[in-house]
N, C-alpha and C positions, 0 to 999 in steps of 0.2 A: 477143397470143394471143387467138384467137377461142374461142367456146364449144366447138366441136368439138375443138380442140387441148386445151382444159382438161379435157374428158372423157377424152381419151386420156392426159393427164397423171395423172388419178386412177386409171385402169386400170393404168398403169405403176407407180405408187406402191403399189397394192394387190398387184400381182405381186411387187414387191420385198419387201413385208411378209411374204408367204408364204415367200419364199426365206430371209429372215432367221429366221423361225420354225423352218424346217427346219435351218438352219445352227446355231442355238443349241441344238439337241438334241445336238450333237456338240462344240461349242466353248463354253467359259465365257468371257464377256467379261471381260477382265483388269483389272477395277477392284474396289475394295472388298475383300471377303473373298477374291476370286479373283485378286488382282493378283500377278503373277510378273514376274521380270526379263526373261523371254522376250518380253514385250510392248514392250520397248525403253525409250527415254528417257522419263522421267516428270517431272511438275511438281507443286507443292503442290496439294492438293485444293481449297483455297479459290480459287486462281487458275483452276484447271481448270473448276470449276463456273460461274464468271462467264463465262469465255471460251466455254463450251459453250452456256449457256442464254441469255445476253444477245442473241445475234444474232436469235433469233426475236422477241423483244420489239421490237427495233429495226426488223426487216423489216415486222412487222405495223403499226407506227406509221407508217412511211414509205408503205406501200401504202394505209393508211387515208387518209392525207393526199392521196395522188395520186388516189384514187378520187373525192374531192369529195362523198362521201355525207354528210360532216360529222356531224351528230347525228341522222340519220334512224333511227328505230326500225323494226324490232327489231335491225337489224344493229349499231347502236352499242352496245346493251346487251350483246350477245354478244362484241363487241370488248372491252368493259370487263372482262367475266368472264375472257376469255382473257389479257388483259394483267395482270389481278390475279394470276393463277396465276404467270405468268412474271416479274412484278416480285418476288414472294416468292421464286421459285426462283433468280432471277439475282442479286439484290442483298441479300436478307435471309438465306436459307438458308446461303449460303457463309460469311457472317460469323459464324454460330452454330456452325460446325464446330469440333471440338476435335481436339487431337492433331496429328501431323505426317504424316498419311497423304498418299500421292501418287497421281496418276492418269497412266497412259501417254498421251503426246501423240497416239498413234494413235487411242485411244478418244475423246479430245477432238476430233480432226479429224473423225471419223465423226459425232460428236454435232453439230458445227457444220454439217456438210453436211446432215444430216437436218433440223435446226432451220430452216435457211434454206429448204429445200424445203417444209417444213411451214408456215412462215410464208406462203409464196407460195400454198400450197394452201388454207389457211384464209381468207386475204384474198380469194382468188378466189371461194370459196364464199359469203362474207359480203357483199363489196362489188361485185365485177365480174359474177358470174353467180349471183345469189342466187335462192332459190326464189320462184316466182310469188306465194306467200302473203305474202311480205314487203311486197307492195304494199298490204296491209291496214294497215300502220303500227301505230299503237297497238292496233288491234283484234286483231292477231296475238297480243298478250300476254294476251288473254282466254281463249285455249285452255288447258284444264287440263293438257295434257301439257307445255306450256312451263314452268309453275310446278313441276310434278313434276320436270322435268329440272333446273331451277335449284336446287331443294331437294337433289336428288341430287348436284349439283355441289358445293354447299357442305358436304354431309355428307362427301363424298369428300375435300374439301380439309381439313376438320377432322380426319378420320382420318389423312390423310397427314402433316399438321403434327404432330399428337400422337405419331404413331408415330416420326417422325424425332426428336422430343424424347426419347422413351424410349431410342432407340438412343444418342443423344449422352450420356445419363446413365449408360450401362453402365460406362464406363471412368473411372478417375481420371486426372489429368494424368500423362503419361509411360507409362501402362499400354498395352500392345499385345496383351494376351490377348483371346480371343474369349469372349463371354458369350451366354447364351440370353435374348433379350428376353422380358419378361413384362408383363402389365397391358394395359389397353385392348383393342384388337382382337387383340393378340398372345395373348390367351387362346384364340383360335379358329384363328388362322393364324400361320405362322412368318414371313410377309412382309406384315405389316399395312400397312406404308408403300406397298407395291405395290397392295394391295387398295384403299387410299384413292385412289391415282392412277387406277386403272382405273374406279372408281365416278365419279370426278370427270369424266373425259372421256366416259364413257357418258352422264352427266347432261347434259353440254354438247351432245352429239350429239342427244339426245332433244329438248332445248329449241330448238336452232338448226335442226335438221331439214335439214341440208345433207349432200350426199354426201361432201364433203371432211371434215366432222366425223366421219362414220362410218369413213372410211378412217383417220383418226387413231386411232380406237378400235381398229381392226384392228392398226395399228402398235404401239399401247400393249400390247395383248395379246401380239403376236408377240415383243416385247422382254421383257416382264415375266413372263409365264407360265413360259417355260422357265427363266428365272433363279430364279424362286420355287421351282421344282421342284429346281434344283441346290442352292439354299440349304437346302431341307428335307432333302435327302440329306446335306449336310454337317453339319447340326445333328444328324441321327440318328447319324452316325458319331462326332461329338464328345460329345454329351450323352445319347445312348441313350434310355432310358425317360423321361427328364425332358421330352422333347418331348411325350409323352402322345398324346392323340388329335387334336392340332392338325392342320389341313389345311395346304396350301401357300399358297393365295392366296384361295380362295373358301370361307367358313365352311360346314362340314358337306358340302361338295360336292367340292372338289379342293384 
């Protein structure tokens, strides 16, 4: 793939993100609180999350090795940040899940497809067609927006991990009831875990400053913003006034 083809790939991925955003206004992805039998055959959540998230971790590692950029900065630093998130998401997060929830295979398959494409996209932006500023090497890391982005990345990761922990602790073993999360950023939004992930990838895009990273932010918003809105409506239906003034995904805004 040459640089022109890669740019076309980014435009196609952007267009697909817009279509996904529109589709999710009408369809609730059938996992978690919205899982129904109509989504077909399902597998245990722990297995599903590993199968769905591990491909991007592997794709990025293989493409990093193929690129022969080795430990060149700043690309290697952003590669480590990306891999840190997906190591946690692929191999730690699933092991911490409780209960016997399941995920439709169709959702897993769509997740695998996106993650493989995203791995190719991020590797292209970091290793094969990086910004000209990456030629500065270490000096690139002296720019203030790089560290602002890295701080935002870790803030988002902390919010995401803490929020997932809050959700895990809502149920006792064997309990299948729904509960309203509280504490942490759940004081401000009903989907604090999604807020954390959106902040995380926005910070990554600010620091890495690649078009591919910003397309990933677009995809993250396209997937999570409609779902956060649907969860908010569901909580309003189930818990009414207990939801209070909490927003959907962005504190005080939306």
